[in-house]
N, C-alpha and C positions, 0 to 999 in steps of 0.2 A: 161795967167790966165783969165779964163772965167767960166761962169755958163752954164751948160747943163741940160736939163730937160728930164727925162725918163718917158714915159707913160706906165702904166700897166693896163690890162683889167682883170676883175675878172674871165672870162672864158678862155682867151687866153694868159695870162701872159704878158710879155714885148711886147709892140706894136711899139715902136720906141724911137729914141733919137733926140731931137730938140735943136737948138741953141737959140730959143726964147720961152719964157714962153707963150706968146700969141698963137703961133702955136701949142705948146704942149697941151694947154688947149683946143684949137679947135679940135685937133685930138681926145682928150678924149671925148669931147661932141659928136662928130661924132660916136665914138664907142658906146656910151650909146644910141644914137638915132637910130642906125642901125636896131633896132627891131621895129621901128615904133613909138617909144615914142617921142613925140615932146617937152615935158617939162622935165627939169632935174634940180636938186638942186646942187649948187656949194658951197662947204664949203672951204673957204680959210683962216680960223682962224690961221692955222699954217703957218709960213712964208716959210717953206721948203717943205710942202706937201699940195697939193690941191686935195680934193675929189670931184668927180662928181658922183652923184647918179641918176639913173632912175628907172623905174618900175622893170625891169628884170636885168639890168646890172649896174655895177659900174666901175669906172676907177679912177686912181690916177696919179697925176703928181708930181714927186719927183725931187727936185733940187739938183744937185751935183756941187761942185766947182772943177775945173781943174787947175793944176799949169802949 
């Protein structure tokens, strides 16, 4: 029984699955920043989905529970 985190990019779809939320958010930030955008907005008001928004790209980290 564990949580896994799937990262989605708005241009590329599913980007990866991670065992830690910290690594998943870092991958989402790197995806948003790959176009040269250094600043991004992180919206983590929802406990199961974290949104990362940049100038041209967005990504989301979605939490799933595995039995």
